[in-house]
C-alpha positions in Angstrom: 0.0 0.0 0.0 1.4 3.4 -1.0 1.2 6.1 1.7 2.3 9.7 2.0 2.7 11.3 5.4 3.0 15.1 5.4 4.1 16.9 8.5 4.3 20.7 8.9 6.5 22.0 11.7 5.9 25.1 13.8 8.6 26.8 11.8 6.8 26.0 8.5 9.2 23.3 7.5 7.4 20.5 5.6 8.5 16.9 5.8 7.2 14.2 3.4 7.5 10.5 4.3 6.6 8.0 1.6 6.1 4.3 2.0 5.2 1.6 -0.6 6.7 3.3 -3.6 9.4 1.2 -5.3 12.2 2.6 -7.4 12.1 6.2 -8.6 8.3 6.4 -8.4 8.6 8.2 -5.1 10.4 11.1 -6.8 7.7 11.4 -9.4 5.1 11.5 -6.7 6.8 14.2 -4.7 7.8 16.4 -7.6 4.4 18.1 -7.8 4.3 18.6 -4.1 7.8 20.0 -4.1 6.9 22.4 -6.9 3.8 23.6 -5.1 5.9 24.2 -1.9 8.6 26.2 -3.7 11.2 23.6 -4.5 13.3 24.4 -1.4 14.6 20.9 -0.7 16.9 21.0 2.4 17.5 17.3 2.7 16.4 14.1 0.9 16.8 10.6 2.5 16.0 7.7 0.2 14.8 4.4 1.8 15.7 0.9 0.6 12.4 0.9 -1.4 14.0 3.5 -3.8 16.7 0.9 -4.7 14.3 -1.8 -5.6 14.4 -2.5 -9.3 12.3 -4.6 -11.7 15.2 -7.0 -12.1 15.3 -7.7 -8.3 11.5 -8.3 -8.3 11.9 -10.8 -11.2 14.7 -12.7 -9.4 12.5 -13.0 -6.3 9.6 -14.5 -8.4 11.9 -17.0 -10.0 13.4 -18.1 -6.6 9.9 -18.4 -5.0 8.9 -21.0 -7.7 
């Protein structure tokens, strides 16, 4: 399940936390939000889900057989 958690701090800083997005899809999803918020990215932390590729998913399917 894909989820986006948006937190706005007292200082106006916005934090986005995404879960369930594999590969670069997370960047595609946040691009619109970042543009609307002024594109002032202070820090970006990528989770292990970012590094999941279609090739890895195919290997997992083959080994599960």
